[in-house]
Every structure is written in C-alpha cells, then in structure tokens.
C-alpha positions as CSV (number, residue, x, y, z in Angstrom):
1,M,50.4,-22.5,18.1
2,S,52.2,-21.2,21.1
3,A,55.0,-18.7,21.0
4,S,57.5,-21.3,22.0
5,S,56.3,-23.7,19.3
6,E,56.6,-20.9,16.7
7,R,60.1,-20.1,17.9
8,R,61.2,-23.8,17.7
9,E,59.7,-24.0,14.1
10,R,61.5,-20.8,13.1
11,E,64.8,-22.1,14.6
12,R,64.4,-25.4,12.8
13,A,63.8,-23.6,9.5
14,Q,66.8,-21.5,10.0
15,R,68.9,-24.5,10.9
16,H,67.6,-26.3,7.8
17,Q,68.6,-23.4,5.5
18,M,72.0,-23.1,7.2
19,I,72.7,-26.8,6.4
20,I,71.7,-26.2,2.8
21,R,73.9,-23.1,2.5
22,T,76.8,-24.8,4.2
23,A,76.6,-27.8,1.9
24,R,76.6,-25.5,-1.1
25,E,79.5,-23.5,0.1
26,L,81.5,-26.6,0.8
27,A,80.7,-28.1,-2.6
28,E,81.6,-24.8,-4.3
29,A,84.9,-24.7,-2.5
30,E,86.0,-28.3,-2.5
31,G,83.5,-30.3,-4.7
32,W,80.6,-32.5,-3.8
33,E,83.0,-35.3,-2.7
34,A,83.9,-33.2,0.3
35,V,80.3,-32.8,1.4
36,T,79.7,-35.5,4.0
37,T,77.3,-35.5,6.9
38,R,80.3,-35.6,9.3
39,R,81.9,-32.5,7.7
40,L,78.5,-30.7,7.5
41,A,77.8,-31.5,11.2
42,E,81.2,-30.0,12.1
43,R,80.7,-26.9,10.0
44,V,77.2,-26.1,11.3
45,E,78.2,-27.1,14.8
46,Y,75.4,-29.6,15.3
47,S,75.6,-33.3,15.8
48,Q,75.0,-35.8,13.0
49,P,71.7,-36.9,14.5
50,V,70.5,-33.3,14.3
51,L,71.6,-33.2,10.7
52,Y,69.7,-36.5,10.1
53,S,66.6,-35.0,11.7
54,H,66.5,-32.5,8.7
55,F,67.8,-34.8,5.9
56,K,67.9,-38.5,5.4
57,G,71.4,-38.4,3.9
58,K,73.6,-36.7,1.4
59,D,71.2,-37.2,-1.5
60,A,68.5,-35.4,0.3
61,I,70.9,-32.5,1.0
62,V,71.9,-32.4,-2.6
63,G,68.2,-32.3,-3.5
64,A,67.6,-29.4,-1.2
65,V,70.5,-27.5,-2.7
66,A,69.3,-28.3,-6.2
67,L,65.8,-27.1,-5.4
68,D,67.2,-23.8,-4.2
69,G,69.2,-23.7,-7.4
70,F,66.2,-24.2,-9.6
71,G,64.6,-21.2,-7.9
72,E,67.7,-19.1,-8.6
73,L,67.8,-20.4,-12.2
74,A,64.1,-19.6,-12.9
75,E,64.6,-16.1,-11.7
76,H,67.8,-15.7,-13.8
77,L,66.1,-17.0,-16.9
78,R,63.0,-14.8,-16.3
79,R,65.1,-11.6,-16.0
80,A,67.0,-12.5,-19.2
81,R,63.7,-13.2,-21.1
82,L,62.1,-10.0,-20.0
83,A,65.2,-8.0,-20.9
84,A,65.5,-9.6,-24.3
85,T,65.8,-7.3,-27.3
86,G,66.0,-10.1,-29.8
87,P,64.7,-13.6,-29.7
88,A,63.8,-14.5,-26.1
89,L,65.2,-18.0,-26.7
90,R,68.7,-16.5,-27.3
91,A,68.5,-14.5,-24.1
92,V,67.2,-17.5,-22.1
93,G,69.8,-19.8,-23.6
94,A,72.7,-17.4,-22.9
95,A,71.5,-17.0,-19.3
96,Y,71.2,-20.7,-18.8
97,L,74.8,-21.3,-20.0
98,E,76.1,-18.4,-17.9
99,F,74.4,-19.9,-14.8
100,A,76.0,-23.3,-15.5
101,I,79.4,-21.8,-15.9
102,A,79.2,-19.4,-12.9
103,R,77.8,-22.0,-10.5
104,P,79.3,-25.4,-11.4
105,A,78.8,-27.1,-8.1
106,L,75.2,-25.9,-7.9
107,Y,74.6,-27.0,-11.5
108,Q,76.0,-30.4,-10.8
109,A,73.6,-30.8,-7.8
110,M,70.7,-29.7,-10.1
111,F,71.4,-31.9,-13.1
112,V,74.1,-34.5,-12.5
113,L,74.1,-35.9,-8.9
114,P,71.3,-38.3,-7.8
115,T,68.3,-36.7,-6.1
116,D,64.7,-37.6,-5.7
117,L,63.5,-34.5,-7.6
118,A,61.1,-35.5,-10.4
119,F,60.9,-33.7,-13.7
120,A,57.8,-33.8,-15.9
121,S,55.5,-35.3,-13.3
122,D,52.7,-34.2,-11.0
123,E,55.3,-34.1,-8.2
124,T,57.6,-31.7,-10.0
125,P,58.3,-28.8,-7.5
126,A,57.3,-25.3,-8.5
127,P,60.8,-23.9,-9.0
128,M,61.6,-26.7,-11.5
129,R,58.3,-26.0,-13.3
130,A,59.2,-22.3,-13.4
131,C,62.5,-23.0,-15.1
132,F,60.7,-25.1,-17.8
133,D,58.0,-22.5,-18.2
134,E,60.7,-19.9,-19.1
135,F,61.8,-22.1,-22.0
136,V,58.2,-22.7,-23.0
137,S,57.5,-19.0,-23.0
138,C,60.1,-18.5,-25.7
139,F,57.8,-20.2,-28.2
140,P,54.4,-18.9,-29.5
141,A,51.6,-19.7,-27.1
142,D,49.6,-21.3,-29.9
143,D,52.4,-23.7,-30.8
144,E,51.2,-27.1,-29.8
145,R,54.8,-28.4,-29.9
146,G,56.1,-25.5,-27.8
147,G,56.7,-27.9,-24.8
148,L,58.5,-30.3,-27.0
149,A,60.7,-27.6,-28.5
150,A,61.4,-26.3,-25.0
151,E,62.5,-29.9,-23.9
152,V,64.8,-30.2,-27.0
153,T,66.3,-26.7,-26.4
154,W,66.9,-27.3,-22.7
155,S,68.4,-30.7,-23.5
156,A,70.8,-29.2,-26.1
157,L,71.8,-26.4,-23.7
158,H,72.4,-28.9,-20.9
159,G,74.6,-31.0,-23.3
160,M,76.6,-27.9,-24.2
161,A,77.0,-26.9,-20.5
162,V,78.1,-30.4,-19.4
163,L,80.3,-31.2,-22.4
164,S,82.0,-27.8,-22.2
165,A,82.6,-28.0,-18.5
166,G,84.1,-31.4,-18.9
167,G,86.4,-30.2,-21.6
168,R,84.8,-32.5,-24.2
169,I,84.0,-29.7,-26.5
170,P,85.9,-26.3,-26.7
171,G,84.2,-23.6,-24.6
172,V,85.3,-20.9,-27.1
173,W,82.6,-22.1,-29.5
174,Q,79.8,-21.8,-27.0
175,Q,78.3,-18.7,-28.5
176,E,78.4,-20.2,-32.0
177,R,76.6,-23.3,-30.7
178,L,74.0,-21.1,-29.1
179,D,73.5,-19.1,-32.3
180,L,73.0,-22.3,-34.3
181,L,70.5,-23.7,-31.8
182,V,68.5,-20.4,-31.7
183,S,68.5,-20.2,-35.5
184,R,66.8,-23.6,-35.6
185,F,64.2,-22.9,-33.0
186,A,63.7,-19.2,-32.2
187,V,60.8,-17.0,-33.4
188,D,61.7,-13.6,-34.8
189,Q,60.8,-11.5,-31.8
190,A,60.9,-11.8,-28.0
191,A,58.1,-13.7,-26.5
192,P,55.6,-11.8,-24.3
193,P,55.9,-12.0,-20.6
194,L,54.2,-14.8,-18.7
195,A,51.0,-13.8,-17.0
C-alpha cells in the first residue's frame, strides 16, 4: 500500500470516528431524536454524501455508537469484577446500573434503539461478547447453567435500568433490588479473573 493510500485510509478512519463521537455527543446533549444525518453533516463539516459513504443511515450510526459503548461497558464491568471484595455478581451488577445511569443516551443506543447488532449469534461482535463474558465469569466455571444465569441476571439488570430511567419504578430502591437479585444468584466469593 502506498503512503498516500495509507494516509487516505487513516483520514477515513478518523472521519468515521469523528462521526460516531459527534453523534454520541449530540445524543447526550439533545437526545437521539436530534441526531439526523443533516445535523451530523453540519457538525462534522462534511456533506451528507460523505456521511453516507461511512454509514447507510441513522440506524448504522446508532449501531456504531452502540458498539463503542459495548467496548466501554465490557471494560467497566471487568474493572468492577476484578476489584470485587464480595460476590463478583454484585460488583458487576452495580457497575452495570452505574453505567446505564451515567450514560443514558449511550445505553439507549446499545439496548433500546434499532440496530443490526446481533446478540447470541456467530456474528456477535467481540465487545458484546466481552460484556456477556463478564456476567458469565461471575458464576462457577463448572456450572453448566452459568450462561443461562448470566442471561437472566443481565435481563433483570436491564429491566431495572430501563424501568428506573423511565420513572416506572422508584430509583431509590435500586440497591435493594440489586441485593435481592444477587442473593438469588451469586456465589459466596468473587469469581476468579478470566484468562
């Protein structure tokens, strides 16, 4: 590859990341309704055709933002699990809820808005698998139902996050809900780190 080709590829990758970052910033400031290809094109100072050369439309942009979010969430969960002094599941669950509260627009992109990101399939991207693996690692490695317990736990946490954010259940009881969930699923000690 020539130096000019490498430079063009590098510039394209930077432009791609700038579009993702700008979409996320706009969503965090004004909500996802405000994120349109026209507004993004204005903000990044490129034409809409340039934007469409990177993404097919808003759903693809949301998917790219979500994928970045899964990478952040996986790292956040991993740090919490490794620092756990009690049940790893409690630490991971608390970190999950903290993430959802601290980054509502990002969480919405990851779990609420339409994307073409596939869970539980051969096409599941690595950052999404890494998130799930953090939940699985909270259960004994020899537990043949560890994956199922991880799914149920994640589902319950997601429900708590969405219902609390929407004002459907009082946020003041979030820790008690987490304690109840952990009491039903957690093992007595922190799980060992993933290899």
